[in-house]
Structures are given as C-alpha cells and as structure tokens.
N, C-alpha and C positions, 0 to 999 in steps of 0.2 A: 271452613274458609276455602273457597275455590280460587285457584290460580287461573289467570287469563292465559290463553294460548301463547302469547309472547313471553310471559314469565316462565311458562313451562319449558319453552325452547331455551331460554337463558339458563335455567337451572340444569337442564339436560346437557347443554354445551359445557357448562362448568364441570359437571360430573365426568364427561368424556375427557376433558383436559386433565382432571385429577387422576383418572385411571391410567391415561397415557403416561403421565409423569411417574406414577407409582411403578408401573411395569418397566418403563425405561430405566428408572433408578435401580430397580432390583437386578436387572441384567447388566447394566453398563456403569452403574455408580461405583465410586471407590469406597472401600471399607472405612468405617468411621474410627476404628481403634477403640482403646479402652477408656480414653478421656477426650471425647470429641470437642468439648467446650474449653478444654485446658483449665478446668476448675481447680481451685486449691483447697477446697473443703475436705474434711476427713474421709467422707464416703467415697470420694474419687481417688484417694491415695492408696487404696487397696490394690493388690496385683490383679485381682479378678473382679471387675465391676460389671454389673451388680453381682453379688454373691449368688452362686447357683442354687443354693438351698436355703436362702434366707438366714436366719439365726441358728439353724439347727445343725449345720455341718453336713458333710457328705454321707455320714453313716445313718441317716434317718431311714427307718424301715416303714414301708407302707402298711396300712391296715384299714380295718373297717372304721367307719365313723362311730362316735360315741352313741349316737341315737340308734344306729343299727345294731350295735352290740347289746345295748340295753333291751331293745325289742326282742332280739333272739334269746337273751337270757330270760326274759319274762315268759316267753313261749315254753321254754324248757321247764319252768316252774309251774306251768299251768295257768299263768296270768294271761288274760286276753285283753286286747284293746277294744274300746267301745266301737261298735259298728254303727253306721248312720241309719237312722230310722227309715224304713221303707215307706213309700207313699201309697 
C-alpha cells in the first residue's frame, strides 16, 4: 500500500511532534514517583515498584542460557549437532 504525499507529510509531522514531546519530557518533565496513578492494588503497594529483579530477588547470578550450556556439554562428550546440507 502506497501513501500519497499529503499522508506522508501528515505522518512525518506527527512523528516530529512525538519526538519533540519525548525529548522535552525527558529533560524538563517532573519525576512520576513510585505510584504515578495512585493505584490501590497490591503490586503498587510495594516500596520499590516495579521490582528490580522480578520474582528472583537481588541475589540472582547471571549465567549461560540452558541451550548454550547443553550445546557446550554435548561438544565435550563428542556429540555434534547436525550441519546443514551443502548445495
């Protein structure tokens, strides 16, 4: 679907307004705080919203993904993944 030149100008102008608002708000907007909507549900009653580490807590250690660990373990045992057929 092709847009006519007038529609392209409208879409471009709206994007410029959006970017201006985004940049202006980043530098001049006031901080929203922990509960900007003054919600009363449980997830907004915690002291640090949203939680920084999800459900795992602050002591989560980073590591390799399960797939990468299994791939490396397979290589150590002499197992190889299938290679794509050459043309």
